[in-house]
VOBA-1610 file (N, C-alpha, C; in pm, whole numbers, padded with zeros to 5 digits, always signed):
BEGIN
Met+13438+03192-00105Met+13485+03125-00302Met+13355+03200-00368Lys+13412+03237-00490Lys+13334+03325-00586Lys+13278+03171-00674Ala+13148+03239-00710Ala+13094+03129-00828Ala+13110+03170-00949Arg+13076+03053-01041Arg+13122+03069-01160Arg+13014+03112-01232Thr+13080+03151-01359Thr+12991+03205-01468Thr+12895+03115-01509Arg+12725+03129-01492Arg+12694+03007-01512Arg+12591+03028-01681Ser+12574+02896-01675Ser+12503+02947-01865Ser+12411+02801-01882Ile+12302+02841-01915Ile+12200+02704-01951Ile+12255+02622-02058Pro+12235+02479-02023Pro+12292+02394-02103Pro+12259+02394-02205Arg+12261+02382-02307Arg+12271+02345-02464Arg+12135+02239-02498Ile+12103+02280-02592Ile+12003+02174-02623Ile+12052+02003-02620Ala+12035+01927-02563Ala+12098+01807-02592Ala+12023+01698-02667Val+12060+01593-02698Val+11991+01490-02771Val+12011+01385-02654Val+11883+01294-02621Val+11880+01204-02518Val+11850+01100-02583Ile+11852+00966-02510Ile+11774+00908-02494Ile+11598+00853-02464Leu+11531+00846-02562Leu+11427+00851-02494Leu+11379+00746-02371Gly+11311+00825-02286Gly+11235+00687-02188Gly+11078+00666-02223Leu+11053+00515-02199Leu+10964+00483-02244Leu+10865+00469-02161Leu+10791+00462-02172Leu+10669+00428-02085Leu+10602+00268-02065Gln+10533+00207-02023Gln+10447+00137-02041Gln+10351+00116-02162Leu+10337+00015-02252Leu+10280+00027-02344Leu+10140+00043-02324Ala+10081+00005-02243Ala+09896+00003-02182Ala+09921+00201-02205Ala+10001+00249-02150Ala+09955+00414-02126Ala+09971+00501-02259Gly+09895+00633-02247Gly+09847+00700-02384Gly+09834+00649-02481Asp+09793+00567-02530Asp+09706+00498-02684Asp+09543+00560-02674Pro+09524+00680-02704Pro+09424+00699-02731Pro+09358+00645-02890Ala+09452+00580-02970Ala+09464+00531-03098Ala+09396+00363-03061Arg+09449+00342-02976Arg+09426+00174-02952Arg+09270+00136-03011Thr+09287-00041-03047Thr+09193-00084-03078Thr+09184-00219-03032Lys+09075-00267-03037Lys+09099-00457-02979Lys+09171-00413-02868Ala+09133-00400-02763Ala+09237-00388-02672Ala+09238-00542-02586Ala+09089-00601-02562Ala+09089-00707-02495Ala+09130-00811-02582Ala+09194-00827-02734Ala+09259-00923-02781Ala+09391-00886-02794Ala+09460-00767-02715Ala+09573-00733-02725Ala+09617-00850-02631Pro+09767-00852-02631Pro+09906-00951-02538Pro+09868-00879-02444Pro+09933-00908-02343Pro+10012-00807-02206Pro+10049-00687-02283Ser+10023-00594-02221Ser+10087-00434-02250Ser+10204-00471-02214Asp+10287-00496-02128Asp+10413-00497-02062Asp+10510-00593-02135Leu+10428-00681-02187Leu+10552-00814-02271Leu+10670-00699-02353Ala+10644-00626-02432Ala+10731-00531-02493Ala+10846-00466-02441Phe+10764-00382-02327Phe+10878-00293-02268Phe+10945-00366-02167Gly+10875-00489-02091Gly+10950-00556-02039Gly+11071-00635-02077Ala+11080-00669-02208Ala+11180-00735-02259Ala+11277-00636-02302Tyr+11199-00519-02323Tyr+11334-00379-02328Tyr+11402-00380-02209Gln+11375-00385-02125Gln+11401-00336-01949Gln+11509-00427-01943Arg+11437-00572-01973Arg+11603-00694-01992Arg+11728-00673-02079Gly+11688-00563-02174Gly+11822-00562-02296Gly+11774-00713-02403Ala+11623-00768-02403Ala+11631-00837-02458Ala+11575-00768-02586Tyr+11658-00709-02671Tyr+11556-00596-02792Tyr+11493-00653-02888Leu+11559-00799-02955Leu+11479-00851-03063Leu+11381-00899-03042Thr+11317-00926-02899Thr+11217-01005-02840Thr+11080-00877-02828Ala+11174-00726-02778Ala+11125-00666-02730Ala+11043-00624-02921Leu+11075-00600-02977Leu+11090-00584-03125Leu+10969-00625-03156Arg+10986-00796-03160Arg+10856-00849-03178Arg+10710-00858-03120Glu+10744-00813-02960Glu+10603-00820-02924Glu+10557-00668-02969Ala+10662-00562-02947Ala+10546-00417-03051Ala+10513-00479-03179Leu+10599-00545-03232Leu+10515-00510-03374Leu+10393-00576-03349Asp+10377-00723-03271Asp+10266-00729-03252Asp+10173-00727-03223Arg+10186-00647-03093Arg+10095-00538-03067Arg+10023-00457-03150Leu+10094-00418-03277Leu+10036-00316-03380Leu+09977-00413-03435Asp+09988-00564-03441Asp+09856-00615-03503Asp+09736-00626-03492His+09725-00612-03329His+09639-00569-03244His+09535-00455-03311Gly+09609-00373-03361Gly+09538-00196-03389Gly+09636-00113-03356Pro+09610-00002-03416Pro+09701+00116-03367Pro+09740+00149-03245Asn+09923+00146-03143Asn+09919+00121-03029Asn+10045+00236-03058Thr+10011+00366-02993Thr+10147+00485-02990Thr+10288+00415-02898Ala+10247+00362-02832Ala+10366+00307-02746Ala+10451+00253-02834Ala+10382+00135-02877Ala+10476+00001-02945Ala+10552+00084-03045Met+10486+00191-03116Met+10502+00285-03215Met+10657+00326-03178Thr+10657+00403-03072Thr+10757+00468-03022Thr+10893+00391-02967Leu+10845+00272-02915Leu+10925+00196-02862Leu+11008+00133-03015Ile+10954+00089-03123Ile+11033+00061-03211Ile+11149+00134-03304Gly+11061+00275-03261Gly+11165+00413-03296Gly+11294+00388-03224Val+11275+00368-03097Val+11374+00375-03009Val+11477+00283-03050Leu+11455+00152-03023Leu+11513+00044-03096Leu+11562+00077-03261Asn+11522+00137-03348Asn+11597+00170-03469Asn+11687+00307-03438Gln+11629+00389-03357Gln+11753+00496-03333Gln+11875+00504-03261Asn+11839+00350-03152Asn+11983+00353-03074Asn+12082+00237-03139Gly+11998+00144-03261Gly+12031+00023-03312Gly+12070-00052-03186Leu+11931-00090-03113Leu+11938-00189-02999Leu+11907-00321-03088Gly+11968-00446-03076Gly+11910-00503-03151Gly+11904-00538-03307Ile+11891-00368-03375Ile+11884-00420-03521Ile+12001-00293-03536Arg+11966-00291-03676Arg+12112-00200-03732Arg+12006-00046-03689Ala+12084+00029-03692Ala+12058+00171-03596Ala+12019+00236-03757Asp+11884+00293-03777Asp+11854+00400-03893Asp+11765+00464-03826Leu+11784+00608-03834Leu+11790+00720-03794Leu+11622+00741-03842Ala+11671+00733-03990Ala+11574+00742-04054Ala+11412+00686-04046Lys+11440+00571-04059Lys+11354+00469-04022Lys+11270+00482-03859Ala+11360+00541-03730Ala+11309+00607-03641Ala+11193+00695-03687Ala+11278+00836-03704Ala+11174+00882-03752Ala+11040+00885-03749Glu+11033+00771-03875Glu+10909+00770-03971Glu+10833+00687-03854Trp+10856+00607-03728Trp+10743+00514-03661Trp+10743+00623-03544Tyr+10858+00730-03465Tyr+10855+00825-03436Tyr+10683+00937-03437Glu+10703+00992-03587Glu+10623+01041-03645Glu+10463+00986-03666Leu+10457+00859-03708Leu+10326+00767-03694Leu+10248+00767-03550Ala+10359+00789-03466Ala+10262+00796-03305Ala+10261+00951-03280Ala+10370+01058-03303Ala+10346+01169-03275Ala+10194+01220-03359Lys+10159+01174-03458Lys+10046+01230-03507Lys+09952+01131-03443Arg+09938+01051-03380Arg+09816+01026-03267Arg+09849+01092-03152Gly+09907+01173-03136Gly+09910+01215-03040Gly+10033+01172-02917Asp+10109+01090-02953Asp+10210+01044-02861Asp+10290+01177-02810Ser+10323+01244-02683Ser+10406+01300-02658Ser+10535+01267-02669Ala+10596+01155-02638Ala+10694+01116-02634Ala+10742+01121-02749Ala+10655+01052-02828Ala+10746+01036-03003Ala+10720+01103-03018Ala+10684+01242-02957Ala+10687+01380-03071Ala+10834+01453-03002Val+10826+01427-02898Val+10979+01506-02860Val+11089+01439-02906Ala+11055+01268-02913Ala+11184+01224-03000Ala+11233+01283-03126Leu+11078+01293-03225Leu+11110+01334-03351Leu+11186+01515-03361Ala+11098+01555-03269Ala+11184+01680-03225Ala+11300+01691-03232Leu+11381+01605-03093Leu+11500+01629-03103Leu+11595+01597-03258Leu+11524+01480-03338Leu+11586+01454-03437Leu+11584+01563-03572Lys+11485+01598-03565Lys+11448+01755-03682Lys+11515+01890-03638Leu+11568+01870-03481Leu+11651+02010-03441Leu+11781+01964-03504Asp+11840+01889-03490Asp+11999+01868-03531Asp+11990+01795-03657Gly+11913+01758-03711Gly+11905+01682-03896Gly+11961+01556-03861Arg+11919+01501-03759Arg+12004+01359-03771Arg+11842+01266-03852Gly+11851+01183-03984Gly+11797+01074-04017Gly+11691+01182-04073Val+11670+01307-04064Val+11563+01370-04130Val+11583+01494-04166Lys+11574+01553-04244Lys+11610+01692-04296Lys+11580+01799-04170Gln+11677+01924-04164Gln+11707+01972-04001Gln+11532+02072-04036Asp+11486+02103-03968Asp+11400+02149-03926Asp+11353+02220-03786Arg+11397+02306-03744Arg+11431+02392-03626Arg+11247+02415-03616Ala+11196+02514-03682Ala+11094+02552-03668Ala+10966+02426-03690Glu+10974+02308-03715Glu+10877+02184-03654Glu+10966+02154-03572Ala+11004+02145-03532Ala+11101+02087-03389Ala+11032+02178-03282Ala+11054+02281-03319Ala+10916+02365-03176Ala+10816+02339-03148Arg+10743+02334-03285Arg+10590+02298-03286Arg+10589+02176-03197Leu+10674+02047-03261Leu+10638+01911-03192Leu+10628+01965-03010Phe+10783+02036-03008Phe+10778+02034-02852Phe+10653+02080-02793Glu+10631+02206-02867Glu+10476+02276-02822Glu+10364+02146-02794Gln+10346+02048-02868Gln+10273+01958-02896Gln+10240+01865-02756Ala+10394+01852-02732Ala+10408+01776-02613Ala+10428+01831-02499Ala+10465+01991-02503Ala+10479+02018-02368Ala+10285+02047-02310Lys+10220+02038-02424Lys+10042+02068-02397Lys+09986+01965-02316Ser+10030+01874-02303Ser+10043+01718-02239Ser+10117+01745-02087Gly+10201+01861-02075Gly+10311+01854-01959Gly+10420+01742-01950Asp+10462+01733-02079Asp+10601+01655-02065Asp+10703+01794-02081Ala+10765+01693-01968Ala+10911+01778-01900Ala+10987+01823-01999Leu+11022+01671-02100Leu+11152+01690-02183Leu+11116+01859-02280Ala+10957+01860-02293Ala+10938+01940-02422Ala+10936+02065-02318Asn+10918+02085-02239Asn+10926+02215-02204Asn+11056+02247-02152Tyr+11133+02166-02097Tyr+11257+02225-02110Tyr+11356+02318-02230Asn+11293+02158-02319Asn+11361+02245-02505Asn+11297+02362-02503Leu+11156+02387-02507Leu+11081+02510-02543Leu+11143+02652-02445Gly+11175+02627-02285Gly+11255+02690-02219Gly+11419+02753-02356Leu+11457+02607-02383Leu+11585+02653-02419Leu+11586+02738-02558Leu+11501+02704-02660Leu+11455+02762-02754Leu+11400+02913-02755Tyr+11359+02926-02617Tyr+11360+03088-02600Tyr+11417+03165-02548Met+11525+03092-02440Met+11638+03126-02406Met+11749+03173-02562Glu+11720+03070-02623Glu+11811+03104-02762Glu+11773+03197-02846Gly+11656+03214-02892Gly+11581+03334-02949Gly+11599+03296-03150Arg+11600+03157-03115Arg+11604+03211-03318Arg+11489+03184-03369Val+11463+03023-03321Val+11275+02996-03412Val+11189+03065-03310Arg+11215+03087-03192Arg+11115+03166-03120Arg+11158+03269-03065Pro+11082+03382-03052Pro+11124+03529-03020Pro+11256+03494-02825Lys+11341+03552-02833Lys+11400+03526-02739Lys+11329+03608-02594Asp+11330+03536-02488Asp+11201+03593-02390Asp+11252+03467-02288Asp+11317+03565-02181Asp+11336+03516-02109Asp+11212+03455-01991Lys+11098+03534-02004Lys+11029+03489-01882Lys+10954+03383-01949Thr+10894+03403-02046Thr+10844+03219-02128Thr+10967+03132-02118Ala+11093+03150-02117Ala+11195+03062-02098Ala+11129+02983-01934Ala+11128+03104-01867Ala+11165+03038-01731Ala+11028+02965-01719Asp+10934+03033-01757Asp+10779+02942-01702Asp+10782+02778-01774His+10846+02790-01913His+10872+02629-01975His+10942+02574-01855Phe+11080+02640-01798Phe+11185+02543-01716Phe+11102+02483-01545Lys+11049+02611-01530Lys+10971+02578-01409Lys+10883+02424-01400Arg+10798+02454-01518Arg+10706+02353-01563Arg+10774+02228-01582Ala+10849+02231-01641Ala+10965+02083-01624Ala+11047+02071-01519Ala+11060+02162-01453Ala+11132+02116-01306Ala+11047+02070-01195Glu+10893+02119-01213Glu+10820+02071-01120Glu+10776+01943-01159Ala+10837+01896-01325Ala+10740+01716-01332Ala+10903+01649-01291Gly+10988+01743-01255Gly+11114+01650-01219Gly+11223+01616-01280Asn+11227+01690-01412Asn+11311+01709-01469Asn+11478+01768-01457Ala+11600+01708-01422Ala+11709+01783-01308Ala+11745+01886-01415Asp+11791+01874-01565Asp+11828+02006-01632Asp+11724+02129-01611Ala+11603+02088-01589Ala+11511+02200-01633Ala+11500+02260-01458Gln+11528+02185-01383Gln+11508+02255-01208Gln+11662+02285-01207Tyr+11807+02257-01287Tyr+11927+02382-01291Tyr+11905+02481-01335Ala+11870+02494-01435Ala+11812+02607-01532Ala+11759+02697-01503Tyr+11641+02639-01395Tyr+11528+02737-01371Tyr+11560+02767-01231Ala+11724+02700-01193Ala+11768+02798-01058Ala+11859+02886-01065Val+11893+02855-01243Val+12001+02996-01271Val+11931+03119-01285Leu+11810+03072-01340Leu+11724+03219-01329Leu+11696+03249-01263Leu+11651+03186-01159Leu+11611+03231-01010Leu+11729+03333-00972Arg+11821+03250-00976Arg+11921+03316-00920Arg+11998+03454-00944Glu+11935+03441-01052Glu+12006+03580-01144Glu+11911+03712-01190Gly+11812+03620-01193Gly+11666+03729-01161Gly+11649+03738-01305Arg+11641+03606-01408Arg+11635+03638-01546Arg+11493+03601-01597Gly+11420+03699-01641Gly+11253+03597-01647Gly+11210+03610-01541Val+11232+03657-01416Val+11176+03605-01263Val+11233+03732-01213Val+11190+03729-01108Val+11216+03821-00978Val+11313+03716-00904Val+11436+03821-00901Val+11521+03730-00869Val+11528+03685-00695Asp+11533+03550-00652Asp+11522+03501-00529Asp+11643+03378-00531Arg+11735+03463-00460Arg+11874+03313-00483Arg+11837+03199-00397Ala+11772+03196-00230Ala+11682+03118-00175Ala+11635+03008-00269Ala+11513+03056-00295Ala+11440+02944-00414Ala+11479+02918-00516Gly+11623+02974-00573Gly+11724+02885-00633Gly+11798+02772-00632Ala+11869+02815-00466Ala+11948+02725-00415Ala+11899+02634-00385Val+11722+02636-00372Val+11638+02488-00301Val+11617+02394-00480Trp+11641+02492-00564Trp+11608+02394-00719Trp+11713+02322-00698Leu+11876+02404-00734Leu+11986+02340-00731Leu+11965+02203-00647Ala+11978+02205-00505Ala+11978+02094-00464Ala+11924+01990-00508Arg+11776+02035-00557Arg+11719+01922-00634Arg+11729+01856-00749Ala+11793+01933-00855Ala+11918+01910-00913Ala+12054+01807-00872Ser+12061+01856-00799Ser+12216+01805-00724Ser+12164+01655-00671Ala+12068+01607-00638Ala+12012+01554-00542Ala+12015+01465-00699Gln+12004+01482-00818Gln+11953+01362-00954Gln+12056+01405-01003Ala+12175+01418-00943Ala+12328+01406-00987Ala+12361+01483-01125Asn+12313+01587-01170Asn+12335+01692-01240Asn+12457+01762-01201Leu+12563+01724-01285Leu+12700+01776-01270Leu+12728+01932-01251Asp+12608+02004-01317Asp+12656+02138-01299Asp+12593+02234-01136Ala+12454+02118-01132Ala+12406+02154-01037Ala+12436+02101-00883Gln+12568+01986-00884Gln+12653+01978-00799Gln+12769+02099-00792Thr+12791+02127-00902Thr+12880+02220-00851Thr+12863+02319-00785Glu+12773+02400-00855Glu+12691+02489-00793Glu+12661+02493-00661Tyr+12585+02377-00650Tyr+12529+02392-00519Tyr+12608+02375-00400Ala+12756+02338-00445Ala+12846+02283-00344Ala+12882+02444-00317Ile+12894+02536-00403Ile+12940+02641-00421Ile+12837+02756-00306Val+12732+02708-00325Val+12631+02763-00250Val+12638+02724-00094Leu+12653+02595-00133Leu+12653+02562+00093Leu+12812+02594+00106Phe+12907+02617+00061Phe+13069+02663+00100Phe+13048+02797+00157Asn+12951+02852+00052Asn+12972+03036+00063Asn+12784+03053+00149Gly+12714+03007+00177Gly+12605+02989+00241Gly+12541+03157+00142Asp+12525+03112+00036Asp+12476+03189-00046Asp+12323+03202-00041Gly+12243+03225+00035Gly+12077+03175-00023Gly+12061+03048+00126Val+12178+03018+00150Val+12158+02891+00209Val+12227+02927+00338Pro+12203+02823+00440Pro+12288+02821+00591Pro+12433+02767+00557Lys+12568+02822+00570Lys+12691+02841+00526Lys+12714+02688+00605Asp+12824+02637+00506Asp+12839+02504+00554Asp+12957+02447+00440Glu+13048+02458+00502Glu+13200+02460+00434Glu+13198+02308+00401Ala+13197+02253+00515Ala+13209+02121+00490Ala+13115+02011+00422Ala+12987+02075+00412Ala+12915+02024+00312Ala+12924+02028+00166Gly+12974+02151+00186Gly+13009+02232+00041Gly+13140+02132-00022Ala+13253+02140+00119Ala+13361+01995-00009Ala+13297+01927-00027Lys+13228+01850+00069Lys+13173+01666+00002Lys+13115+01660-00121Leu+13031+01770-00108Leu+13004+01823-00245Leu+13076+01825-00385Phe+13176+01923-00363Phe+13269+01973-00454Phe+13343+01799-00505Arg+13380+01675-00406Arg+13435+01624-00393Arg+13378+01500-00496Val+13232+01490-00496Val+13180+01458-00539Val+13182+01482-00710Ala+13146+01620-00688Ala+13153+01676-00845Ala+13303+01671-00951Ala+13374+01685-00838Ala+13549+01659-00910Ala+13562+01504-00939Glu+13517+01439-00869Glu+13512+01309-00861Glu+13459+01224-01030Arg+13348+01325-01053Arg+13264+01280-01199Arg+13335+01358-01330Gly+13462+01432-01259Gly+13489+01514-01404Gly+13457+01705-01395Ser+13421+01739-01309Ser+13388+01886-01311Ser+13499+01958-01303Val+13567+02090-01403Val+13697+02134-01377Val+13710+02212-01257Ile+13544+02302-01243Ile+13512+02392-01164Ile+13531+02299-01011Ala+13477+02178-00973Ala+13488+02136-00849Ala+13638+02068-00796Gln+13700+02031-00941Gln+13804+02036-00897Gln+13915+02137-00833Asn+13892+02222-00933Asn+13974+02332-00885Asn+13958+02422-00734Arg+13800+02397-00712Arg+13766+02415-00559Arg+13834+02360-00474Leu+13812+02219-00518Leu+13839+02124-00384Leu+14002+02147-00359Ala+14082+02156-00497Ala+14209+02167-00477Ala+14259+02296-00361Arg+14152+02423-00369Arg+14187+02568-00285Arg+14153+02472-00140Ile+14043+02440-00174Ile+14047+02368+00030Ile+14130+02303+00096Tyr+14136+02178+00015Tyr+14284+02128+00088Tyr+14409+02199+00102Phe+14396+02260+00016Phe+14542+02376+00048Phe+14484+02461+00153Thr+14374+02536+00166Thr+14398+02620+00284Thr+14284+02491+00414Gly+14243+02419+00398Gly+14189+02347+00562Gly+14034+02408+00601Arg+13964+02462+00490Arg+13893+02464+00493Arg+13721+02421+00422Gly+13673+02349+00560Gly+13591+02240+00535Gly+13619+02082+00565Val+13750+02109+00533Val+13852+01955+00516Val+13993+01990+00617Ala+14056+01883+00648Ala+14118+01867+00707Ala+14233+01925+00587Ala+14346+02034+00611Ala+14459+02061+00523Ala+14540+01931+00488Asp+14572+01957+00318Asp+14625+01852+00254Asp+14661+01875+00161Pro+14791+01959+00154Pro+14827+02041-00002Pro+14861+01940-00077Val+14923+01784-00021Val+14947+01683-00150Val+14828+01640-00211Arg+14717+01630-00160Arg+14607+01626-00211Arg+14516+01754-00269Gly+14551+01879-00244Gly+14538+02019-00289Gly+14602+02006-00479Ala+14729+01963-00422Ala+14814+01999-00547Ala+14750+01890-00688Ala+14781+01724-00617Ala+14717+01613-00704Ala+14551+01709-00768Trp+14472+01722-00710Trp+14349+01807-00784Trp+14396+01916-00843His+14482+02002-00838His+14501+02102-00935His+14560+02051-01052Ser+14616+01974-01049Ser+14697+01882-01134Ser+14558+01876-01211Leu+14492+01779-01195Leu+14346+01722-01254Leu+14299+01843-01326Ala+14295+01953-01288Ala+14186+02098-01331Ala+14315+02154-01417Gln+14403+02162-01409Gln+14510+02223-01522Gln+14525+02118-01663Arg+14464+01984-01608Arg+14468+01892-01779Arg+14386+01900-01821Gln+14228+01967-01790Gln+14198+02016-01846Gln+14142+02158-01880Gly+14263+02250-01854Gly+14274+02359-01889Gly+14252+02509-01799Leu+14180+02458-01675Leu+14183+02585-01602Leu+14315+02613-01535Ala+14346+02727-01570Ala+14470+02774-01463Ala+14434+02846-01332Asp+14542+02872-01272Asp+14483+02907-01133Asp+14628+02929-01097Pro+14662+03055-01056Pro+14817+03112-01025Pro+14829+03100-00941Trp+14717+03091-00801Trp+14730+03086-00655Trp+14780+02954-00631Leu+14721+02867-00687Leu+14747+02683-00664Leu+14892+02703-00725Asp+14873+02770-00836Asp+15027+02690-00862Asp+15195+02785-00807Asp+15117+02874-00735Asp+15238+02966-00639Asp+15205+02882-00462Ala+15099+02800-00461Ala+15077+02709-00353Ala+15138+02546-00366Ser+15140+02509-00446Ser+15221+02398-00551Ser+15363+02400-00508Lys+15427+02504-00559Lys+15574+02536-00538Lys+15585+02569-00429Arg+15541+02563-00311Arg+15600+02558-00208Arg+15611+02454-00130Leu+15539+02326-00196Leu+15532+02168-00138Leu+15689+02133-00185Thr+15743+02049-00114Thr+15862+01975-00112Thr+15870+01898-00251Ala+15948+01886-00264Ala+15995+01774-00380Ala+15893+01618-00336Glu+15931+01591-00236Glu+15888+01441-00216Glu+15722+01485-00192Gln+15732+01566-00184Gln+15510+01630-00184Gln+15520+01646-00279Arg+15584+01671-00411Arg+15524+01706-00540Arg+15520+01620-00601Lys+15591+01498-00572Lys+15652+01356-00618Lys+15499+01293-00598Glu+15475+01285-00478Glu+15359+01257-00422Glu+15219+01270-00486Ala+15234+01426-00478Ala+15092+01461-00545Ala+15117+01418-00723Glu+15217+01394-00742Glu+15196+01393-00944Glu+15144+01220-00883Ala+15184+01123-00850Ala+15147+01008-00813Ala+15036+00972-00759Met+14966+01090-00672Met+14782+01071-00619Met+14734+01137-00790Ala+14794+01236-00830Ala+14693+01259-00960Ala+14676+01129-01068Ala+14762+01088-01083Ala+14778+00968-01173Ala+14677+00872-01156Arg+14745+00810-00986Arg+14562+00737-00981Arg+14395+00772-00976Leu+14442+00906-00946Leu+14247+01002-00955Leu+14222+00929-01122Ile+14284+00966-01208Ile+14271+00944-01342Ile+14202+00804-01342Gln+14268+00751-01312Gln+14273+00564-01314Gln+14119+00557-01250Asp+14133+00590-01143Asp+14040+00597-01038Asp+14030+00706-00955Pro+13901+00763-00954Pro+13887+00859-00831Pro+13829+00849-00715Met+13786+00731-00694Met+13746+00668-00574Met+13814+00600-00471Phe+13987+00621-00526Phe+14054+00560-00457Phe+14131+00632-00336Ala+14073+00788-00335Ala+14058+00839-00177Ala+13989+00804-00060Pro+14079+00767+00044Pro+13985+00732+00160Pro+13862+00839+00193Ala+13745+00758+00158Ala+13629+00881+00245Ala+13657+00973+00354Glu+13732+00866+00421Glu+13763+00972+00589Glu+13828+01101+00552Val+13900+01109+00455Val+13953+01249+00464Val+13856+01411+00451Leu+13711+01342+00397Leu+13639+01461+00397Leu+13538+01434+00514Asp+13563+01318+00625Asp+13427+01336+00711Asp+13501+01368+00835Ala+13665+01388+00821Ala+13706+01455+00943Ala+13757+01595+00947Ala+13637+01660+00829Ala+13634+01839+00808Ala+13632+01882+00932Ser+13699+02005+00921Ser+13722+02103+01009Ser+13689+02218+00913Thr+13642+02329+01000Thr+13565+02488+00951Thr+13653+02578+01006Arg+13764+02613+00960Arg+13898+02733+01006Arg+13797+02879+00913Gly+13796+02962+01020Gly+13725+03100+00971Gly+13817+03124+00841Gln+13738+03241+00783Gln+13817+03283+00639Gln+13950+03369+00709
//
C-alpha cells in the first residue's frame, strides 16, 4: 500500500487556549488585594461567559493582568456571552501582548495574518510569533515553521522550519508533531529518519490529528519505519475513515476487499469506496472489484454507505477485532 503525497498543513486559525489568570503576569500589581485568580477562568470553563467577563474586568480594577486581558479578547473574538467583535478582541490582545503575554501575542498574530478585525500585516504577525516563540510558546513555533516553509514574510528555509516544528512538537502540539514527522520522513531540512518520523506520527495520531492517523495507519500497514502490523493499521484506518479522511476511506475499502488486516468483507469495502467516491477520490481497481458484487450485495453496500453517512459508528467493532493477516 502506497503512502499518499504529504503536505504541511496550512496556517490555521484556532481558538486560543487559556491559562489560569495567576500565570504569566509580569505586569500584575496589588496582588494581595486581587480576587481569587481562578474565578474568571473557572467561569469560562463552565460556560458562564458573562460572569467570566465581569470577573476579568474586576481583576483589571486591581491592576494590569495580561491573562485577564487575553480572556476578554477571547470572549470578544468568539462572541461568548457578548457580540463578537474582532477589532475589540485585537485591542485586548495587543494590550496583553505589549506586556509580554505570549498567548495574546499569538492570538493577535493570527488575526493579523488573515486581516480579521485588523489590517492584514503578515510581517507583524511573524514578529509577534517570534516574540511568543522566545518564551517557548508551541503554537507560535508551529506557525513560524509554517512561515519558513511558505517563504513569503520569512525566507524559505526548511531547516529553520524543522527547528521550530521540533520545538512545538516537543511541547506537545499535535500539528507540529505531524509536520515534523513529515520533514523527518522526507529529509526536508533534516537528515532523513523514517523511524523517528514514525514515532512523531504516532504521537500526533494519539492526539487525534487526522492527517497523522491516516499516515500512521499507512506506516503500520506497510511496516515503514515500524514493525509491520496490518491489523493495527486497519484499525487506525477505520478510526480515520470514520472521522472523514478520504484517504483512509479508500484504503479501508481496499483492505475489506483483499482481507488484509481484517476478515474480507467486499460489501463493507464497496460501502467505504462509495463514501470515498462521494468525496471525489476515484479508484478504478475498486470500481472493478465492486462490479463483481451481486445485485443484492451492491444494494446492501449502498444501504450500508447511507447508514455510515448518518452514523459512522454503526458498524460493529468486532469486524476489526476478527482481523486476519493474509500475505501479500
